[in-house]
N, C-alpha and C positions, 0 to 999 in steps of 0.2 A: 504493498499498499504504498503509494507517495503521499509526502508532505498535505497535498491541497485536500487527499482522499481523506486523511488523518482530521484536518482542521473541517472539514464538513461533515464529516461524523460526529465529531465533538461539540460540532453548532447542533446537528439535531438532538442527540442523547439530553442536551442540556435545553433542548424546546426554544433554542433562539432562532431556528427557522422551522419550516414545516417539510413537508415530505416534497415539496413542490421549489422550494427554497426561499419561499418568502420571508423575509424579515419577520419576528412577532415582536410585540410589544417589550419583553421580557429582557430580550436584549437591548433596544433602545436606551430603557431605564439605568439597565446594568453599564453600558457604554458612559451613561453621562456619569453614574457613580464612579466611574474607575474601577469598575469589580471585574471584569472582564478578563479571564487567564483561559490562555490558548496554549497548547500542546505543542510542546518543542521539537 
């Protein structure tokens, strides 16, 4: 699995995006609060 797939799967697992890739409000909120941790 390449890095982009890892990030995609992580975002889906955290409910930051839906199965179609649409950004959810939770991601917007966490971005505003600097609370998003992405896999390295």
